[in-house]
C-alpha positions, -999 to +999 in steps of 0.1 A: +325-061+084+307-068+051+272-084+052+251-098+024+213-101+027+190-122+005+155-136+006+137-165-012+104-174+005+074-195-002+056-223+017+049-253-004+018-274-001+029-304-021-007-316-025-018-283-041-024-283-078-014-247-082+021-242-096+043-215-082+059-197-111+073-163-120+039-146-117+035-158-081+068-142-071+062-111-092+028-105-075+047-097-043+077-082-061+111-095-070+134-069-055+171-066-064+199-046-048+196-015-027+183+007-055+153-017-061+146-024-024+113-008-011+098-015+023+072-042+023+063-069+048+087-092+029+117-068+028+112-052+063+137-075+081+164-069+055+160-032+058+162-036+096+194-055+092+208-027+070+199-001+096+214-021+124+246-028+105+252+007+093+247+020+129+276-002+139+298+007+109+293-023+088+287-024+050+256-042+036+249-055+001+214-068-009+208-096-033+174-107-046+145-107-020+112-122-030+082-141-018+053-161-034+019-168-019+019-205-007+008-229-034+022-261-050+058-268-059+078-240-074+087-244-111+122-258-113+136-231-137+121-204-115+137-217-083+171-223-100+171-189-115+164-171-082+188-194-063+216-189-088+211-151-086+218-152-049+248-174-054+262-152-082+258-121-060+276-138-032+305-147-055+307-115-074+301-089-047+322-107-020+341-114+000+317-112+029+320-118+066+284-127+072+252-136+053+217-129+065+189-148+048+151-146+048+138-181+041+106-199+048+119-234+055+092-253+037+099-245+001+097-274-025+105-271-062+103-296-090+134-318-084+142-302-050+124-314-019+146-292+003+151-259-014+165-242+017+189-270+023+200-269-013+205-231-012+224-231+020+247-260+009+256-242-024+260-208-006+284-224+018+305-237-011+306-201-025+314-181+006+336-206+023+336-222+058+347-190+077+317-169+067+288-169+093+255-177+076+222-171+095+186-175+083+153-163+097+126-190+092+088-192+094+080-215+123+061-237+098+095-250+085+111-283+079+146-283+095+166-307+074+201-320+080+213-298+051+198-267+066+213-274+100+247-281+084+247-252+060+238-224+084+256-213+115+223-200+130+187-207+123+161-186+141+123-193+136+094-172+145+081-180+180+045-168+175+016-182+154+001-158+143+035-146+132+036-113+150+073-114+160+091-115+126+109-082+133+120-093+168+134-125+154+152-106+126+168-084+153+178-115+173+193-132+142+213-101+133+229-099+168+238-136+168+253-136+133+273-104+138+286-115+172+296-149+158+314-132+129+332-110+153+343-141+173+324-131+205+302-162+205+303-197+190+267-209+182+264-246+188+232-264+179+211-290+198+183-303+177+154-325+189+129-342+166+096-346+183+082-370+158+050-349+155+030-335+125+005-308+133-004-272+139+000-254+173-017-220+180+004-200+203-025-179+217-038-210+235-028-213+272-006-244+269+013-232+239+016-197+254+032-212+284+055-233+262+067-202+242+072-182+274+094-211+287+115-209+255+120-172+261+129-177+297+155-204+287+172-178+264+180-157+295+200-186+310+237-187+299+251-204+278+218-205+258+218-180+229+186-189+210+156-213+212+132-220+184+104-245+179+100-254+142+064-265+141+067-281+106+043-276+077+018-305+077+010-305+040+046-307+028+052-343+017+090-343+024+112-365+046+119-339+072+084-328+079+082-329+117+082-306+148+117-299+159+133-279+188+164-259+181+186-247+209+219-228+203+244-223+231+277-205+232+300-234+225+284-259+249+272-289+229+261-309+259+239-281+272+224-275+238+214-311+234+201-314+269+179-283+267+166-293+232+157-328+246+140-313+276+119-289+256+110-317+232+098-338+260+077-310+273+060-305+239+055-342+236+037-342+270+014-315+258+006-331+224-030-339+231-037-305+245-021-283+218-028-303+186-053-287+162-088-300+166-113-284+143-151-287+142-171-303+114-191-279+092-225-287+107-210-288+142-196-253+137-229-240+123-248-255+153-224-237+176-235-204+160-271-210+171-262-214+208-235-187+210-242-155+230-256-125+210-230-109+188-206-119+160-194-155+157-163-161+136-157-194+119-123-201+102-126-222+070-092-237+077-093-262+048-094-234+022-067-212+036-047-196+008-019-190+033-014-228+035-015-233-003-052-240-007-069-223-037-092-201-017-122-208-039-139-237-021-177-237-018-183-263+009-190-238+037-211-215+015-232-243+001-240-256+036-249-222+048-274-219+019-288-254+026-294-246+062-309-211+056-283-193+076-288-155+075-271-123+087-239-139+076-208-131+055-180-151+040-146-142+025-123-137+009-133-162-019-108-162-048-127-159-081-111-134-106-137-144-132-166-137-110-150-104-099-146-094-135-183-101-142-193-080-112-172-051-124-187-053-158-223-053-144-217-025-119-229-017-084-266-024-079-268-049-107-284-083-103-270-112-123-266-149-125-231-157-113-211-189-111-191-186-079-160-206-067-152-242-073-129-236-102-094-247-092-096-284-084-117-311-068-108-298-033-126-266-042-160-283-044-185-277-072-192-242-084-223-225-072-248-209-096-263-180-078-285-150-084-266-122-068-267-084-063-235-064-066-233-043-034-198-028-038-167-029-060-131-021-053-102-018-079-078-030-052-087-043-018-058-038+007-059-050+043-034-054+071-017-087+075-008-102+109+018-074+111+011-037+103+021-043+067-006-042+040-014-070+016-034-068-016-063-090-026-065-074-060-098-063-074-127-072-052-165-072-050-191-076-023-221-096-035-254-104-017-270-137-026-306-127-037-333-142-015-309-148+014-291-127+039-257-141+030-229-118+018-197-128+000-165-109-006-148-121-039-112-112-047-091-115-078-058-123-060-054-153-037-051-142-001-063-154+033-085-132+055-063-115+080-085-087+092-122-075+094-111-050+068-116-078+042-153-069+047-153-033+061-132-018+033-161-026+009-187-012+033-199-044+049-201-039+086-190-073+098-192-065+135-230-061+132-235-095+117-242-128+134-217-150+115-185-143+096-168-172+078-131-163+072-109-182+049-078-185+071-062-208+096-051-187+125-036-155+113-071-139+114-074-145+151-059-113+167-078-089+145-112-106+148-110-115+185-119-080+197-152-080+178-163-116+182-183-133+210-170-167+198-144-180+175-141-216+162-118-233+137-136-255+111-119-287+098-142-292+068-135-305+033-109-288+012-073-287+002-059-286+038-068-318+056-075-312+093-070-348+103-032-349+106-032-387+109-048-391+075-026-369+053-017-391+023+021-388+025+042-407+000+076-393+006+074-386+043+073-419+062+042-426+083+061-429+115+047-398+133+022-388+159-008-387+157-007-415+131+015-436+154+012-435+192+050-438+198+070-429+167+103-446+164+119-417+146+117-397+178+142-421+193+167-424+165+197-400+164+209-391+129+243-376+124+247-341+109+275-336+084+290-307+104+289-325+137+261-305+153+247-323+183+213-338+178+191-347+208+163-372+205+138-387+229 
């Protein structure tokens, strides 16, 4: 058997003013072919596929694999160039029996609201109807009709934080290879829940829901179960939570199970939907928490959701209220980092911090700061064991306060306490740490925190899902509408895959 792998991944916040161009992809690496493939968090699933395939006597070819930090829509020429490279490799290096793809599922480019659907449709035309195509997706994906029609198998992460990417890669490999060998016939049931939101799988109700998905996968003829949460800040028609159930050739069972899981999630909607605190409400909570570290997530400025990462709203309010024994980071400000590097450790200087990217970043803050530490490249673990780079970084202390800020030159959310400790700032000994992240920080900070809260303050990522200013996506969704009609309408897929609806 001959297998092709490829990867084209970014999560698009269509409200973000930050364009996603070549530099965004090159920051994480644009890797081509086996000779250019090195192990990173991005390429690890493809290398796993290669290892599994070779152990079973299959041949593997690698096309381009790349990722860009979430931001605004991808530049059209960049998307088309990367897409066409994958299509060209599929045509020139084929024929293949199977294709394994690393996709996000919420990528938008200029002129393309559904990049994954576009890629899968064109790839199907190149490889032909008999080749099995499978894709691993981030669970914050929009499952479009074109995606469901173009792929034989779609497998999304089950966990948020995304700690199971390698497990899902292994699952996808087995399904695709077995389908290509004729041992199974994946048949899709898809249920649209009519919901827009974020759902943390560490919470009790979502934990039970995910455990139920896993239990269902042990019941024949079910092959795979995924919940596509959707990405709230993608203004595209297919933005919605969807349940995907693949069975071995049983369309009725696939539809029934998808419908049942969708109904279970709908029943949980009030319990599992994101509910963040206001800025002052969160800071009030710090005052009454038990002794120890309180961690607040500045969710509205999460670079992992396409926000700039340079907003000043939380920091400004901390200064206004005289909060002390506190730290905040990572705050993206390459200009300020450069000034700190020029001044050197121990220097005091007037520094304009943050508020540079757009109105959602808030106003810049003019501060007197002391440079406490510098780092040529700050590297920390992500939600997996893989390391990510925040570029050059500096730890500054705001003079006359006990507030400390970690500035970074490369946009990145705060995954780990190492954002602070790698620069010498002992975050566990502080009273308050404000982390610019949504939920991926949780597992690493929980062991050192007495309390953790998510803040839905001002910024690029609106926490009120009912108020997101959609223009392309219709407004028929929960929580904006109590009973969305779209959750009761059954669209037809071009390939005849069964679609279950409430």
